[in-house]
C-alpha positions in Angstrom: -101.2 -65.0 -80.6 -103.8 -62.7 -82.2 -105.1 -59.8 -80.1 -108.8 -59.5 -79.2 -110.7 -57.5 -81.9 -110.9 -54.3 -79.9 -107.1 -54.4 -79.3 -106.1 -55.3 -82.9 -103.0 -53.4 -84.2 -101.4 -53.9 -87.6 -97.9 -53.6 -86.1 -98.4 -56.2 -83.4 -96.4 -58.3 -82.4 -93.5 -56.9 -84.5 -93.5 -53.6 -82.7 -91.6 -53.4 -79.4 -94.1 -50.9 -77.9 -96.5 -53.5 -76.5 -95.9 -57.1 -75.3 -99.3 -58.1 -74.0 -101.7 -56.8 -76.6 -102.7 -60.3 -77.4 -104.2 -60.7 -73.9 -107.6 -59.2 -72.9 -107.2 -56.3 -70.5 -109.0 -58.0 -67.5 -106.7 -61.1 -68.0 -103.7 -58.8 -68.1 -104.7 -57.4 -64.7 -105.1 -60.8 -63.3 -101.6 -61.9 -64.5 -100.0 -58.7 -63.0 -101.7 -59.4 -59.7 -100.5 -63.0 -59.7 -97.0 -61.9 -60.6 -96.8 -59.4 -57.7 -98.3 -61.9 -55.2 -95.7 -64.5 -56.3 -92.8 -62.1 -56.1 -93.7 -60.4 -52.8 -95.6 -63.2 -51.0 -92.6 -64.0 -48.8 -92.9 -60.8 -46.7 -94.6 -61.8 -43.4 -97.7 -59.7 -42.7 -97.6 -57.8 -46.0 -101.1 -56.9 -47.3 -101.0 -57.0 -51.1 -104.1 -55.1 -52.3 -106.0 -55.5 -55.5 -104.5 -53.9 -58.5 -106.0 -50.6 -59.6 -106.9 -50.8 -63.3 -106.4 -47.9 -65.6 -109.6 -45.9 -66.3 -108.5 -45.9 -69.9 -106.6 -48.9 -71.2 -106.1 -47.7 -74.8 -104.7 -44.4 -76.2 -103.5 -43.5 -72.7 -99.9 -42.4 -73.4 -99.7 -38.6 -73.4 -95.9 -38.6 -74.1 -94.5 -40.1 -77.3 -90.9 -40.6 -78.3 -90.4 -42.0 -81.8 -87.1 -42.3 -83.7 -86.7 -41.5 -87.4 -85.4 -44.3 -89.7 -85.2 -45.3 -93.3 -86.1 -48.2 -95.5 -85.1 -49.2 -99.0 -87.8 -49.4 -101.7 -85.9 -50.5 -104.8 -83.0 -48.1 -105.1 -84.8 -45.4 -103.2 -84.4 -44.8 -99.4 -87.6 -43.6 -97.7 -87.8 -41.9 -94.4 -89.7 -43.7 -91.7 -91.0 -42.7 -88.2 -92.2 -45.1 -85.6 -90.9 -47.6 -83.0 -88.1 -50.2 -83.2 -89.1 -53.7 -84.0 -88.5 -56.3 -81.3 -85.2 -57.3 -82.7 -84.1 -53.6 -82.8 -83.0 -54.0 -86.4 -85.2 -51.4 -88.1 -87.8 -48.6 -87.5 -91.4 -49.6 -88.1 -93.2 -46.9 -90.1 -96.0 -46.4 -87.6 -99.6 -46.2 -89.0 -101.5 -46.7 -85.8 -100.9 -47.3 -82.1 -103.3 -48.7 -79.5 -101.6 -47.1 -76.5 -100.6 -43.6 -77.5 -103.0 -40.7 -77.5 -104.9 -40.4 -80.8 -104.0 -36.7 -81.4 -100.3 -37.5 -80.9 -100.6 -40.3 -83.5 -102.1 -37.7 -85.9 -99.3 -35.2 -85.2 -96.6 -37.9 -85.8 -98.2 -38.6 -89.2 -98.1 -34.9 -90.0 -94.4 -34.7 -89.1 -93.6 -37.7 -91.2 -95.4 -36.0 -94.2 -93.5 -32.8 -93.6 -90.1 -34.5 -93.3 -90.6 -36.5 -96.6 -91.9 -33.4 -98.5 -88.9 -31.3 -97.3 -86.5 -34.2 -98.2 -85.0 -34.1 -94.7 -82.5 -36.8 -94.0 -83.0 -39.2 -91.0 -80.2 -39.8 -88.6 -77.9 -42.8 -89.5 -76.7 -44.1 -86.1 -73.7 -46.0 -87.5 -72.5 -43.1 -89.7 -73.4 -40.4 -87.2 -74.9 -38.4 -90.1 -78.3 -37.1 -91.0 -80.5 -34.4 -89.5 -83.6 -35.9 -87.8 -83.1 -38.2 -84.8 -86.4 -38.3 -82.9 -89.7 -36.6 -82.2 -90.9 -36.1 -78.7 -94.6 -35.2 -78.3 -96.5 -34.2 -75.1 -100.1 -33.6 -74.6 -101.8 -32.1 -71.5 -105.0 -33.9 -70.7 -106.5 -30.9 -68.9 -105.9 -28.2 -71.5 -105.6 -30.4 -74.7 -102.4 -28.6 -75.5 -99.7 -30.3 -77.5 -95.9 -29.6 -77.4 -93.9 -30.8 -80.4 -90.2 -31.6 -80.1 -87.9 -32.3 -83.1 -84.6 -33.8 -82.0 -81.9 -33.0 -84.5 -78.2 -33.9 -85.1 -77.4 -30.3 -86.2 -77.9 -27.0 -84.4 -78.2 -24.7 -87.5 -80.8 -25.6 -90.1 -81.0 -23.5 -93.3 -84.4 -22.1 -94.1 -85.7 -22.9 -90.6 -88.4 -20.2 -90.6 -90.1 -21.7 -93.7 -89.6 -25.2 -92.5 -91.4 -24.3 -89.2 -94.2 -22.6 -91.0 -94.8 -25.6 -93.2 -94.5 -28.0 -90.3 -97.1 -26.0 -88.3 -99.4 -25.9 -91.3 -99.3 -29.6 -91.9 -100.0 -30.4 -88.2 -103.0 -28.1 -88.2 -104.3 -29.6 -91.4 -104.0 -33.2 -90.1 -105.7 -32.3 -86.8 -108.5 -30.4 -88.5 -109.1 -33.3 -90.9 -109.7 -35.6 -87.9 -111.9 -33.0 -86.1 -109.4 -32.8 -83.2 -109.9 -30.3 -80.5 -106.2 -30.3 -79.6 -104.0 -27.2 -80.0 -100.3 -27.1 -80.8 -98.9 -24.4 -78.5 -95.2 -25.0 -79.1 -92.7 -26.4 -81.6 -89.1 -26.9 -80.2 -85.9 -28.0 -81.7 -83.8 -30.2 -79.3 -80.2 -30.5 -80.3 -78.4 -33.8 -79.6 -75.1 -34.3 -81.5 -73.8 -37.0 -79.2 -73.3 -40.6 -80.2 -75.8 -41.9 -77.5 -79.0 -43.8 -76.9 -80.3 -40.9 -74.8 -83.0 -39.2 -76.8 -82.8 -35.5 -75.7 -79.8 -33.2 -75.7 -79.3 -30.3 -73.4 -80.0 -27.4 -75.7 -83.5 -26.4 -76.9 -84.5 -23.7 -79.4 -88.1 -22.5 -79.7 -89.3 -22.5 -83.3 -92.9 -21.6 -82.5 -95.0 -20.6 -79.5 -93.9 -21.6 -75.9 -91.8 -24.4 -74.4 -94.5 -26.0 -72.2 -98.1 -27.2 -72.0 -100.4 -26.5 -69.1 -101.6 -29.5 -67.1 -103.6 -30.0 -63.9 -103.6 -32.7 -61.2 -106.7 -32.1 -59.2 -106.8 -28.4 -58.6 -103.1 -27.9 -59.0 -101.6 -26.3 -62.1 -98.3 -27.4 -63.7 -96.2 -26.5 -66.7 -94.8 -29.6 -68.5 -91.8 -29.2 -70.9 -90.2 -31.7 -73.3 -87.8 -33.1 -70.7 -90.0 -32.8 -67.6 -90.7 -36.1 -65.8 -94.5 -36.4 -65.6 -96.5 -39.6 -65.5 -97.4 -40.6 -69.1 -100.9 -41.9 -68.1 -102.8 -38.8 -66.8 -105.9 -40.9 -66.2 -104.2 -42.8 -63.3 -102.2 -40.0 -61.7 -104.8 -39.0 -59.1 -105.5 -42.7 -58.3 -101.7 -43.2 -57.7 -101.3 -40.0 -55.6 -104.4 -40.7 -53.5 -102.8 -43.9 -52.3 -99.9 -41.8 -50.9 -102.4 -39.3 -49.4 -104.4 -42.2 -47.9 -101.4 -43.5 -45.9 -100.0 -40.1 -45.0 -100.6 -39.1 -41.4 -102.0 -35.6 -40.9 -99.9 -32.6 -40.0 -96.5 -34.3 -40.3 -93.1 -33.2 -41.6 -92.5 -35.0 -44.9 -89.4 -35.4 -47.1 -90.3 -36.0 -50.8 -87.2 -37.6 -52.4 -86.8 -37.6 -56.2 -89.6 -35.0 -56.3 -89.2 -33.9 -60.0 -91.4 -30.8 -60.7 -93.0 -31.2 -57.3 -96.3 -32.9 -58.2 -96.4 -35.2 -55.2 -95.0 -32.5 -52.9 -97.7 -30.1 -53.8 -100.4 -32.8 -53.9 -99.8 -33.8 -50.3 -99.0 -30.3 -49.0 -102.6 -29.7 -47.7 -102.4 -32.7 -45.4 -98.8 -32.0 -44.2 -97.2 -29.6 -41.8 -94.2 -29.1 -44.1 -92.8 -30.8 -47.2 -89.2 -30.8 -48.3 -88.7 -31.9 -51.9 -85.3 -33.2 -53.1 -84.4 -33.1 -56.8 -81.1 -33.0 -58.7 -82.4 -31.7 -62.1 -82.1 -27.9 -62.3 -85.0 -27.4 -64.7 -87.3 -29.5 -62.5 -86.4 -27.6 -59.4 -87.2 -24.3 -61.1 -90.5 -25.7 -62.3 -91.3 -27.0 -58.8 -90.6 -23.6 -57.2 -92.7 -22.0 -59.9 -95.6 -24.4 -59.4 -95.6 -23.8 -55.7 -95.7 -20.1 -56.2 -98.4 -20.3 -58.9 -100.6 -22.6 -56.7 -100.0 -20.4 -53.6 -98.6 -23.3 -51.6 -96.4 -22.0 -48.8 -95.5 -25.1 -46.7 -93.3 -26.7 -49.4 -89.5 -26.1 -49.8 -87.3 -27.5 -52.5 -83.6 -28.4 -52.3 -81.5 -29.0 -55.4 -79.0 -31.9 -55.4 -78.7 -35.7 -55.6 -80.9 -37.5 -53.0 -77.8 -39.2 -51.6 -76.2 -35.8 -50.9 -79.3 -34.0 -49.6 -81.3 -36.6 -47.8 -79.2 -36.7 -44.6 -79.5 -33.0 -44.1 -83.2 -32.9 -45.0 -84.0 -35.7 -42.4 -83.7 -33.7 -39.2 -85.1 -34.8 -35.8 -88.6 -33.5 -36.8 -89.0 -35.5 -39.9 -91.8 -38.0 -39.7 -92.4 -39.4 -43.2 -90.3 -40.0 -46.4 -91.9 -40.3 -49.8 -89.7 -42.1 -52.4 -90.3 -42.0 -56.1 -87.0 -43.2 -57.6 -86.1 -44.0 -61.2 -86.3 -47.7 -62.3 -82.9 -48.3 -60.8 -84.4 -47.9 -57.3 -82.4 -46.8 -54.3 -78.6 -47.0 -54.0 -77.0 -48.7 -51.0 -76.0 -45.5 -49.2 -79.4 -44.0 -49.5 -80.9 -47.1 -47.9 -78.4 -46.9 -45.1 -79.5 -43.3 -44.4 -83.1 -44.4 -44.2 -82.4 -47.3 -42.0 -80.5 -45.1 -39.5 -83.1 -42.3 -39.6 -85.8 -41.6 -37.0 -88.7 -41.4 -39.6 -91.6 -43.6 -38.7 -93.0 -44.2 -42.2 -91.8 -44.6 -45.8 -94.2 -44.3 -48.7 -92.4 -45.9 -51.7 -93.7 -45.3 -55.3 -92.0 -47.8 -57.6 -92.1 -48.3 -61.3 -90.0 -51.5 -61.2 -91.0 -54.5 -59.0 -87.6 -56.0 -59.3 -85.7 -53.2 -57.7 -88.5 -52.6 -55.3 -88.1 -56.2 -54.0 -84.3 -55.7 -53.6 -84.9 -52.4 -51.7 -87.7 -53.9 -49.6 -85.5 -56.7 -48.3 -83.0 -54.1 -47.0 -85.6 -51.7 -45.6 -87.3 -54.4 -43.6 -84.2 -54.6 -41.4 -85.6 -51.6 -39.6 -89.1 -51.2 -41.0 -92.2 -53.4 -41.3 -93.4 -53.9 -44.9 -97.1 -53.2 -44.2 -98.9 -52.7 -47.4 -98.5 -52.7 -51.2 -101.0 -51.6 -53.9 -100.2 -52.3 -57.6 -101.3 -49.6 -60.0 -101.6 -50.3 -63.7 -100.3 -47.2 -65.4 -99.1 -49.1 -68.5 -101.8 -51.4 -70.0 -100.7 -53.9 -72.6 -97.2 -53.9 -71.4 -95.4 -55.8 -68.6 -94.6 -52.6 -66.7 -96.3 -51.9 -63.4 -96.3 -49.1 -60.8 -97.0 -49.6 -57.1 -97.2 -47.8 -53.8 -95.7 -49.5 -50.7 -96.0 -48.6 -47.1 -93.2 -49.2 -44.6 -93.6 -48.4 -40.9 -91.8 -48.5 -37.6 
């Protein structure tokens, strides 16, 4: 089907980035609401609230990951940069995108121009050869700062200084031409030599500037790096976090599991007696501790380790509330057992996957009442959906 005129994109429906662009946004919201009500309607007494629409339904993605590819034109192989097609057989050479930030689309075009001009070879997955694997771009909505990540298959690149200078120059030229107010504050090389679908490797080298952008949630300041987990739609973050705040009792002891860089922990700290954040990623824990210090928040403490290994200890007799924000896989069986046997009176569950939320809710309702659920559309024009659920004893 053809998208509405205001949602028209030359790459749709071939591109795998969107799957609902042919449907008007209001109708998309209606469909998502109906899907949630159908999936969760069997829980007795559950209040399913109206979906919260995104304040911005286009150009909302402030993180972009694009693979490099190549296509044959006659006997010549030309470097491409974009998303996979739906059949995952080639890389679409992206010329526009209705859901990623406009400035990041401009930066991606500048990087493509740079890579072609420098005759840099894209990564060949089957051969395991070639230099350029992906780009990872982040933009902070508050500061309009941009971080550029170039993921490479090699650690050492001859003439890196000149390559960096020309890359920065091209990006500046492209942004200036479009009258952009954004500022590139860092260019990083991320090295990933493994035969893997995982985009980022473990080692980063700073080519220019710094390794983070400065972002805000409400009055709180955060530093966001290439690999930092941070919601991609900054226009919905406060709406999402305010739902947690709304159902959080005052002056209680809270455990924030899967806390990342501490965004939820710090956001709810002013209403809480004490917050303990649990996170296994070392870089995220360091960022969380740094953010707490920078924002002068003293009632938040962070523990490094897998949630399964740290939750039991964190849940002492004084714990009142658990906030959960797990990855798409949801909760493992042993973590659910710990929660079911705990003395906490309330669970606030932030989910990005209705399927695993349903599975976990069925288990949690053996000890808790599933009281309320609010869908939040963080991902317009896709089938993905965030939600906040309230479980009580």
